[in-house]
Phi, psi and omega in degrees: 000145176283146176287169179299341180243025185288158177297164185300320182304315179295321179294325177293322177294315180299328180276001182061026175282321174229166178264166178298319181294323177295319178296317180297321178298315180295320179295325178294317177298317180300319182293326185276348184286138175285316174255105190294130177261154177297142182301318180300320179293322178297314179300320180290318179298325179282351180082012180282337182208146178274162178299323179296315177300321180296313180298317181296321181293318179297318180294318184291322186257008184308316183287341178275343183269143173293153181301326178297319179292325176297317180295324177291315184293329178269007173082009181288319176228167177266164178297325180294319177298320179298314181298322179295317181291323178297324176296318178293323180297322180296331181275321187262333183079003179289157176295147181302315181299321180296318179295316180299320180287316182299323181270004178058033175284323174230159175272162181299321180295317179298318181295318180295319180292323178296319178295323177299316179293320182296318184268355182056048177245134182305140175261107186244123174278115187281068176302126184308326181292347180264356186262133175282113185300325181296319178290317179302323185285354181284350178245144180294149181302316182297320180295318180301312184288319183295323185256001180052061179229149175222111170286123188266309185200163179237130179220127177052042176079005179239136180256127174278121182240128174264127180218162184275332183232088181286353180276351181280092184294327178297321178295319180298316179296321179295320178297315180299321180291316183287326181274343181065035183203163172294155183242128171260121187272140167222164182222161178200174180286154181299321182296314179297320179295316180298317179298318181294321179300315180299317180295319182290323177294321177296320179298320178295318182297318180293333176120010180282104180244088180294150181276127181291153173084357183254008179304308183263339188284338184265026188297327184282348182275079188247162178284144176287150176290149002284153180282130177242123180238122173245119188303324183281354185234016182298314182293316183290323182297322188236041184298328179278321185255092184291330178295320177296318179297318180298315181298314181296320179297319180297316178297315181298314181294322179300319179292322179297328183262014176064032181286147174261340182216149174240134177237119177251110192233107177289133177240188186301319186227017183195168169250118181268129178250125179230147177244146169261115182239123183054038176085352182252134180281125184232147178290133177254302179191164167257153175230158178301142183303324180301344178278348188300300185293317177301322179291322177296319178297317179297316180299317181293318181296316180295328181273003178075025181264168181278110184288345181278343181268112182245354184260351181239152180286139179226151178226142180203194188215138176239127173267119187238151173238109184246106184051040177089351179269130179278126184226138176254119182252117177266117189253134173231130182236134177217154180282132176232183188301317187253022178143220180241124176271141181238127174243133183232120174267131185258125173244116182268110186291336181275358183292329179082161179277150181267155171270158182302321184286358176266353187285329179109015177293148172290154186307315180295322178294318180298318180297315180294321183289314181295327177295318178293318182295333182281345180292157185279341180215173182114185183222144174232128183243135179255118186248147177157166178285176176301135179085011181273355179094016182299316181294325176299316179295320178299311181293323177297323178294313179298322177297322179293322183274347186280078185257005181090342180251003181241127179274115182246128179233134181242155172235110188226154178210087002262180172287122183281314180221133178284131182241124177293134179088003180238133177274111186248117177271119181260109181267358182298136177089348179277144179274145175051056180290128177255096184298315178303318179295320178297322179297314180293330176294328179298330183299335179287352179264012176055055183277149166269323182233135176239133179234136180238133183298315185206132172270119183235353178221160178294328177296322178292322177299313180300316181296319181296314181294325179294322176298321178294321179294337180280001176102014179260156173268126187238135176233141178202162175248152175209156179275113176202147184294316181203186187299318182299316180297322180295317181290322175300318179297317179295318183297335181272358179277131179299130178089354183282337184300321180298314179296311184298335181273347188231343184245162178280137180221132174237135175241128181239106176268150184206161172218164173250129175246147178285143180267142177300132180296122182292339184283332184231023183287146178218157176283140176211163177252115180292156179298146182299321182292333175290313180299321183297335180292346179266355173055046178263106186296125175073013183279133179249109182297342179289347182270359185234143176274078171293148183231152174214160178266141179271347181100126180207182181294325181298323182255013180058032176081002185275338185085359180232147175211116182085170179222159176222161183273149170239129191235152174228118188242137176218129176254127179288112180259189185296321180296316179294322180300317180298320180293318183296328179296335179271007180048067184287168175287157183301320182298320180295319179296315182299317180295321180294319179296317184287342178273353184298133179302133177084357183287134174235132176286167176304319182293320180289320177298323176294324178299319178298319178298323179291320177298326179284353179084010183280320180222188179247158177297321180297322179293321178297316179297331181294324188251335188272141174291155181292153174258167181298148180296331182254111181266128184290156188298318182299317180293319182297320181297315180296316181302310183293327178294319178296319180296317179298322181289321184277328189266082176291158179295162181306135177084353183253001185287146176253240185285157177226052184280134174221134187284142172288137175236109179286150180278084190258000000 
């Protein structure tokens, strides 16, 4: 049996989630690894446990696990580092956290977040603009600083207090006595608390005395759109309405951290704030639960939505000015168990349109694509799931073709970015939009190029292909995993066979991979089992300088900064046209596409990017769909030639430039 403080592996065995032999197998792999992987990740990679089971187990057993085991399981420290520190603890008697901090093995922030997960206590960053000064002022300055505590707000007779050590029961009892109220605990690092205390004391000295009790009550008192946020005036602007201040601060911080999305999610005892940065969802902060509904009301009011409707999903738009930067916020609100969840997609208008050579295509792909785009007729389709960068590629293409001598007309819902010299039809907000009819209406504007934001019905596909047959150049996006899936989808559309047999068609599938942070990148050797998943015959990873980020302030500890595209390109040639006329089975089409000379799958193109040091193999596996177990000879030859060209020997590598691709 595992002890009450046993490592996660033992607890999983006790819960019958995995067997003893499975745990021993994972531990053996862990022992043999040169670059140690977390035990939980090894178990998941082996298929012994799902990621969901792993997350649930860590959450369920957090309080039973020692803080050191929590740090190991979340990858902050290694098991060897833990054992070394435990040995020192036995000699000195110091707290584990103190030793880890003194030796700079972990940062204060990492340690506090790990403790938050272990104790299941909200991790709240005490931004001064979110603190009710009247509640804060109920405790003496010396007590606040000595105990690293900040009382934030009072709701229904309970005060939310942020403190550095929530395990100090004597302190908690003292807080309840001094505040004369029940205490709801949240935690943060001592440094952040100390900084916030200094700011709040200065605010008191200057004369900012916020009115208590109005944190949640002033939710309907919101600013009219457009939203204007000035970082230096967030606290002063909304001193009475703390929910408005909290919402503005979250938007401001998301922009500072290069987030593409904001998620405001009410839970049982907190509001969880998460940002999507470089395609990965990351924890930002927790906030007290009483802020949940007022923030949702503010988001709805600013977006022009009906604040009285809480049972139905609503979508809207906020035009914001954040420290002078113009930002378009797309807001979606839906009812969840503990209130209303708010999701916000951020479009930065000052980011500008990208050029084709910034997208990240390999040279051969770029040559084939630009040649196709230069033709006077035909169709090019951009395939991939939501967030793969399809719209970015579409706009980059239109930007490339927008030379003043080409008439470009778009049909969009909504228009993502306004382009000078392009006629953009915005169908957003119109009822019963008939896309095929809108496409044929575009023909009266004498276009050379027609672009459609999204193909969503077979009727739209037919209309689009018919426009291409009339001699126009057509571009559109569609949801498909890769090129083969896109062509199979087209081949099954009634009336598409005529077009596919007579017109030029290019399909460009894509994904976005995170780029290794240049500030903290290091050379590493990927695990053999990771390399084997790419099916590169005879490849020796020791001959290439693969790179990964160790995590730093520039990349917010993720090891990645920015993104670049990974592409899979296929041009429908004469052989494919003949096959398509016979309405082949999906399997036959897929095999024919993969046999095409020069064809590279998304996964293989990603491998080349990893060999170049732009991204990691693990990141490619995260986003790319799997390829067939059997790689045809023609494809293998091209693949290996590219690897030889990209993978210089150790110490001989030159540049590793990869273009950022924003999720636009």
